[in-house]
C-alpha positions as CSV (number, residue, x, y, z in Angstrom):
1,M,-17.3,12.2,-27.9
2,V,-13.9,10.6,-27.0
3,K,-13.6,8.1,-29.3
4,A,-13.1,4.5,-27.4
5,N,-13.2,0.3,-27.5
6,W,-15.4,0.6,-24.1
7,N,-14.2,-3.3,-23.9
8,L,-15.1,-3.4,-20.5
9,T,-15.7,-7.7,-20.4
10,L,-11.5,-7.6,-21.1
11,V,-10.8,-5.0,-18.1
12,A,-13.3,-7.4,-15.5
13,E,-11.3,-10.3,-16.6
14,Q,-7.6,-8.2,-16.4
15,L,-9.3,-7.1,-12.7
16,Q,-9.3,-10.9,-11.9
17,H,-5.2,-11.1,-12.5
18,A,-4.4,-8.3,-10.2
19,A,-6.4,-9.5,-7.3
20,V,-3.9,-11.9,-7.2
21,D,-0.6,-10.5,-8.6
22,P,-1.1,-7.2,-7.2
23,S,2.0,-6.1,-9.7
24,A,-0.8,-5.9,-12.7
25,W,-2.4,-3.5,-11.2
26,P,-0.9,-0.3,-13.2
27,D,-1.5,-2.0,-16.3
28,V,-4.6,-2.9,-15.4
29,L,-5.8,0.6,-14.8
30,S,-4.2,1.9,-17.9
31,D,-6.0,-0.4,-20.3
32,L,-9.0,0.6,-18.5
33,S,-8.0,4.3,-19.3
34,R,-7.4,3.4,-23.1
35,Q,-11.0,1.5,-23.2
36,V,-12.6,4.4,-22.0
37,G,-11.3,7.4,-23.5
38,A,-9.3,9.1,-20.4
39,E,-5.7,9.6,-20.2
40,G,-5.5,8.0,-16.4
41,T,-6.6,6.3,-13.4
42,F,-5.8,5.7,-10.0
43,I,-7.1,4.0,-7.2
44,V,-8.3,6.3,-4.1
45,S,-10.4,5.4,-0.2
46,T,-12.9,7.3,-0.2
47,E,-12.7,7.0,4.1
48,T,-9.1,7.7,5.0
49,R,-7.7,9.5,2.4
50,L,-5.0,7.1,2.0
51,A,-1.7,7.7,0.0
52,G,0.3,5.1,-2.1
53,T,-2.4,3.8,-4.2
54,P,-1.7,2.5,-7.7
55,G,-1.9,4.5,-10.9
56,S,-1.2,4.4,-14.5
57,P,1.9,5.1,-15.6
58,E,0.4,7.6,-17.7
59,I,-0.3,9.8,-14.6
60,A,2.5,8.9,-12.2
61,G,3.3,13.0,-12.0
62,L,-0.1,13.7,-11.0
63,V,-0.4,11.1,-8.7
64,D,2.7,12.1,-7.2
65,D,1.9,15.7,-7.0
66,Y,-2.0,14.4,-5.7
67,Y,0.0,12.7,-2.2
68,R,3.1,14.2,-2.2
69,N,1.8,18.3,-1.8
70,R,-1.7,16.8,-0.1
71,W,-3.9,17.5,-2.4
72,N,-5.6,14.6,-1.1
73,E,-6.4,16.5,1.7
74,R,-8.0,19.4,-0.4
75,D,-9.7,17.3,-3.2
76,E,-13.1,18.5,-3.9
77,R,-13.9,15.4,-5.8
78,Y,-14.7,14.0,-2.1
79,R,-18.0,16.0,-2.6
80,C,-19.0,13.8,-5.1
81,L,-19.4,10.5,-2.4
82,P,-22.8,11.0,-1.8
83,S,-23.9,10.4,-6.0
84,L,-20.8,7.6,-5.7
85,F,-23.3,6.0,-2.9
86,A,-26.3,6.4,-4.6
87,K,-25.2,5.3,-7.9
88,G,-21.7,3.9,-7.9
89,V,-20.5,6.1,-10.6
90,A,-20.0,9.8,-10.0
91,V,-18.8,12.6,-12.1
92,D,-18.2,16.4,-11.6
93,Q,-21.2,17.7,-12.8
94,D,-22.8,15.7,-10.1
95,F,-21.6,18.8,-7.6
96,A,-19.8,21.4,-9.0
97,S,-20.9,24.3,-11.7
98,P,-18.6,25.3,-14.0
99,E,-17.9,28.2,-13.0
100,E,-16.9,26.3,-9.4
101,M,-14.3,24.9,-11.5
102,R,-13.4,27.8,-13.0
103,S,-12.8,29.3,-9.8
104,S,-11.4,26.1,-7.8
105,P,-7.7,25.9,-6.8
106,Y,-8.2,22.3,-7.4
107,Y,-9.3,21.9,-10.9
108,Q,-6.8,25.2,-11.8
109,E,-4.1,24.5,-9.9
110,F,-3.5,21.1,-9.1
111,L,-5.6,19.8,-12.3
112,G,-4.9,23.0,-14.9
113,R,-0.9,22.3,-14.3
114,H,-1.6,18.7,-15.3
115,G,-3.9,18.9,-18.6
116,L,-6.7,17.4,-16.9
117,R,-10.2,18.2,-16.1
118,G,-13.1,15.4,-16.8
119,F,-13.1,13.2,-14.1
120,A,-15.4,9.9,-13.3
121,G,-15.6,7.9,-10.1
122,V,-16.9,4.8,-10.4
123,G,-17.1,3.0,-6.7
124,F,-16.1,-0.5,-5.1
125,K,-16.0,-2.3,-2.2
126,A,-13.6,-4.4,-0.3
127,G,-15.2,-6.3,2.6
128,E,-17.3,-2.9,4.0
129,D,-14.6,-0.4,3.1
130,L,-15.8,1.5,0.0
131,W,-13.1,2.8,-2.3
132,A,-13.3,4.2,-5.9
133,V,-11.4,4.1,-9.4
134,A,-11.1,7.7,-10.2
135,I,-10.9,8.0,-14.0
136,Q,-9.0,11.5,-15.3
137,R,-9.9,12.9,-18.6
138,K,-7.6,16.0,-20.4
139,V,-9.3,19.2,-20.8
140,G,-9.7,18.3,-24.6
141,Q,-11.3,14.9,-23.8
142,G,-14.8,16.3,-23.0
143,L,-17.2,15.4,-19.7
144,F,-18.3,12.0,-19.1
145,D,-21.4,12.2,-20.4
146,V,-24.8,10.1,-19.2
147,D,-24.3,7.0,-21.8
148,E,-20.7,6.7,-20.8
149,Q,-21.4,6.8,-16.8
150,K,-24.4,4.3,-16.9
151,R,-21.6,1.8,-19.1
152,L,-18.9,2.7,-16.1
153,V,-21.4,1.7,-13.6
154,K,-20.8,-2.0,-14.8
155,L,-17.4,-2.2,-13.7
156,W,-18.9,-1.9,-9.3
157,R,-19.2,-5.5,-9.6
158,P,-15.9,-7.0,-11.1
159,L,-13.8,-4.4,-9.2
160,S,-15.6,-5.7,-5.9
161,D,-15.1,-9.0,-6.8
162,A,-11.3,-8.6,-7.3
163,A,-11.1,-6.4,-4.7
164,T,-12.6,-9.0,-1.9
165,L,-10.4,-11.5,-3.1
166,S,-7.3,-9.3,-2.7
167,R,-8.4,-8.5,0.7
168,Q,-8.7,-12.0,1.6
169,L,-5.6,-12.3,0.0
170,G,-4.0,-10.0,2.2
171,F,-5.0,-11.6,5.5
172,A,-4.0,-14.7,4.1
173,R,-0.4,-13.2,4.5
174,V,-0.9,-11.4,7.3
175,M,-1.3,-14.6,9.3
176,G,1.5,-16.3,7.3
177,I,4.0,-13.3,8.4
178,A,2.9,-13.6,12.1
179,D,3.6,-17.3,11.6
180,A,6.1,-17.4,9.8
181,L,7.9,-15.0,12.5
182,E,7.0,-17.4,15.2
183,L,9.5,-20.0,14.1
184,T,12.2,-17.4,14.3
185,K,11.2,-16.7,18.0
186,Q,10.0,-13.6,16.7
187,P,7.0,-11.6,18.9
188,A,5.5,-10.0,16.2
189,M,2.2,-8.0,15.7
190,I,0.5,-6.2,13.0
191,F,-1.4,-2.9,12.6
192,D,-3.9,-1.8,10.9
193,A,-3.9,2.0,9.1
194,R,-5.9,3.5,12.4
195,G,-3.1,1.9,14.2
196,R,-5.2,-1.1,15.5
197,V,-3.6,-4.2,15.9
198,L,-4.7,-6.7,13.2
199,A,-3.0,-9.5,14.4
200,L,-0.8,-10.9,16.4
201,N,1.6,-14.4,17.0
202,N,1.4,-16.6,19.8
203,L,4.3,-15.1,21.2
204,A,3.3,-11.3,21.1
205,D,0.4,-12.4,22.7
206,G,2.0,-13.9,25.4
207,L,3.6,-11.0,26.1
208,L,-0.3,-9.4,26.9
209,G,-0.5,-8.4,30.7
210,E,3.5,-8.9,31.4
211,L,4.8,-6.2,29.0
212,I,1.2,-4.5,27.3
213,D,-2.0,-4.8,26.9
214,V,-4.6,-4.4,24.2
215,V,-7.7,-2.4,24.8
216,G,-10.2,-2.2,22.1
217,R,-7.3,-3.6,19.6
218,T,-5.2,-0.5,20.7
219,L,-1.7,-1.5,22.3
220,V,-1.5,0.0,26.0
221,F,1.6,0.1,27.8
222,R,1.7,0.6,31.6
223,D,4.6,2.8,31.5
224,L,3.7,6.3,30.7
225,Q,6.9,6.8,29.0
226,S,6.8,3.7,27.1
227,Q,3.6,4.4,25.9
228,S,4.7,7.8,24.4
229,R,7.4,6.4,22.6
230,F,5.7,3.7,20.9
231,D,2.7,6.2,20.0
232,R,5.6,8.2,17.8
233,L,7.4,5.3,16.6
234,L,3.8,3.8,15.3
235,G,3.1,7.1,13.9
236,D,5.8,7.7,11.8
237,A,5.8,3.6,10.7
238,L,1.9,4.3,9.7
239,A,3.1,8.0,7.8
240,A,6.2,6.1,6.1
241,A,3.7,3.2,4.6
242,L,1.7,6.2,3.0
243,I,4.5,8.1,1.3
244,E,8.3,6.9,0.8
245,R,10.2,8.8,3.8
246,P,12.6,7.1,6.4
247,E,11.1,5.0,9.0
248,P,12.3,5.5,13.0
249,A,14.8,2.7,13.9
250,A,13.7,1.3,17.1
251,A,11.9,2.3,20.0
252,V,13.0,1.1,23.8
253,V,10.0,0.7,26.2
254,R,9.8,-0.7,29.7
255,D,8.0,-4.2,30.9
256,R,5.7,-4.4,34.2
257,L,9.2,-5.1,36.2
258,G,10.9,-2.0,34.3
259,Q,13.6,-4.0,31.9
260,R,14.3,-2.3,28.9
261,V,12.8,-3.8,25.6
262,T,13.1,-3.1,22.0
263,V,10.8,-2.6,19.5
264,R,11.1,-2.1,15.7
265,A,8.2,-1.0,13.5
266,I,8.5,-2.0,9.6
267,A,5.7,0.0,6.7
268,L,4.2,-2.4,4.8
269,R,4.5,-0.6,1.5
270,G,3.0,-3.3,-1.3
271,W,0.2,-1.6,-0.9
272,A,-1.8,-4.3,-3.3
273,R,-0.3,-7.0,-1.1
274,F,-1.8,-5.9,1.5
275,T,-3.8,-2.3,1.2
276,F,-7.2,-3.9,0.7
277,A,-6.3,-6.2,4.4
278,N,-5.8,-2.6,6.0
279,A,-2.1,-3.8,7.3
280,R,0.1,-0.9,7.5
281,V,2.8,-1.5,10.0
282,L,4.9,-5.1,11.2
283,L,5.9,-4.8,14.5
284,L,8.9,-7.0,15.7
285,I,8.8,-7.2,19.7
286,G,12.4,-8.2,22.0
287,N,15.9,-8.2,22.2
288,N,16.8,-10.7,19.9
289,R,18.7,-10.1,17.2
290,P,18.1,-12.4,14.0
291,K,21.0,-13.4,11.7
292,V,20.9,-12.1,8.3
293,D,19.7,-15.3,6.9
294,S,16.5,-14.9,8.7
295,A,16.3,-11.8,8.2
296,S,15.3,-12.6,4.8
297,S,13.5,-15.5,5.5
298,I,11.1,-12.9,7.4
299,L,11.5,-10.5,4.1
300,A,10.9,-13.2,1.3
301,T,7.6,-14.2,3.9
302,T,6.7,-10.7,3.9
303,F,6.7,-9.4,0.3
304,G,6.5,-12.8,-1.2
305,L,10.6,-13.4,-2.5
306,T,11.1,-16.9,-4.2
307,A,13.6,-18.9,-2.5
308,A,16.6,-17.3,-4.9
309,E,15.5,-13.7,-4.8
310,A,16.0,-14.4,-0.6
311,R,19.4,-15.7,-1.2
312,L,20.3,-13.1,-2.9
313,A,19.1,-10.8,-0.5
314,A,20.5,-12.7,2.5
315,V,24.1,-12.4,0.2
316,L,23.4,-8.2,-0.6
317,G,21.9,-7.7,3.0
318,A,25.6,-9.2,4.5
319,G,27.3,-6.0,2.6
320,H,28.6,-8.0,-0.6
321,S,28.1,-6.2,-3.9
322,V,26.0,-7.1,-7.1
323,A,28.7,-8.9,-8.6
324,Q,30.0,-10.4,-5.2
325,A,26.8,-12.5,-4.3
326,A,26.6,-13.3,-8.2
327,D,29.7,-15.4,-7.6
328,Q,28.9,-16.4,-4.0
329,L,25.8,-17.9,-5.1
330,G,27.4,-19.7,-8.4
331,I,24.4,-17.6,-10.9
332,G,25.2,-15.6,-13.6
333,Y,25.8,-11.5,-12.7
334,E,22.8,-10.8,-15.3
335,T,20.9,-13.1,-13.5
336,A,21.5,-11.5,-10.0
337,R,20.6,-8.3,-11.4
338,T,17.2,-9.6,-12.9
339,Q,16.4,-11.2,-9.3
340,L,17.3,-8.0,-7.5
341,K,14.9,-6.0,-10.3
342,A,12.1,-8.7,-8.7
343,I,13.2,-8.0,-5.4
344,F,12.8,-4.0,-5.7
345,L,9.3,-4.2,-7.1
346,K,8.3,-6.8,-4.5
347,T,9.4,-4.6,-1.6
348,D,8.8,-1.5,-3.1
349,T,12.4,-0.4,-2.6
350,H,14.4,1.1,-5.5
351,R,18.2,0.9,-4.5
352,Q,20.8,-1.3,-3.0
353,A,21.4,0.7,-0.1
354,Q,17.5,0.6,0.7
355,L,17.3,-2.8,0.4
356,I,19.9,-3.3,3.3
357,A,17.7,-0.4,5.4
358,L,14.7,-2.5,5.2
359,M,16.5,-5.8,6.0
360,A,18.4,-4.2,9.2
361,R,14.8,-3.2,10.0
362,L,13.6,-6.5,10.1
363,T,16.5,-7.1,13.1
364,V,15.7,-5.9,16.7
365,E,18.6,-4.7,18.7
């Protein structure tokens, strides 16, 4: 038996905090792991096998390996879904015998490489979508027994409550982005993980029938070449939203009169800000190129930057160094560095060049 505190009431309280502060999820998952005597925990989608979901820092290497090497497509633990639906919790013993585990590439080549074995999945809902927290134990920590499973199922409600609140806030952010872009005279649409239109502002709505049509929430162009270019652009952006990879610059499509129009797709990578709301890609439509300060305003609205962080992003986006930006804004160098770290965290970027590239994608040629 693994020694653990099993203070799930504390975990439930922390989950409510994570619902409104997405950056708190890794710490909450780490605390959950400690409370139940496990090595680490990460969130998985039971339907789309979506990548880019958070995990506790202790198993960051495993989560990266899981998605980058496509073990999510070969995850034998998805066989536990019937148990997860029926009981709210599932473990390895529900679907795999010891002999199957010993002969399984997933258990031996993937989990074995990371020194992991025991697993418990706890289901929860965000709207109608079913998710699960996958709790991982090391080889020496043992499997989750029946009594532990009964304790874990009590997390169903607090997890679902937190995910539902996060989903509601995510929809509010999505609509806020669309409305803010309208103030900058920018037609914009937001797409879900399946490439369907999730939201659009009035300027984009005004283009329907003139440039494009939405049929069954799918964007349809009259020009076949335009359709092909857009489909490729959206597909690449959806992939970029899941794992860190370069995004496409833009695509040129034609309206019904044959005039060229540039569209730019931006991956929404801030998983907890948008994932439970199922928002994945922001599409900017049109030939207008906003100024850098407009791009920073869009960045602030999209990723929740403070006014000070947005001002710093604007100066950095113009090509200045951190030291130059600090001098121009009349703030200390360390203050600028602290603000830049917050910007990196909120925009899911890691270097100044990535931030500048993100701001560049917010402008349409």
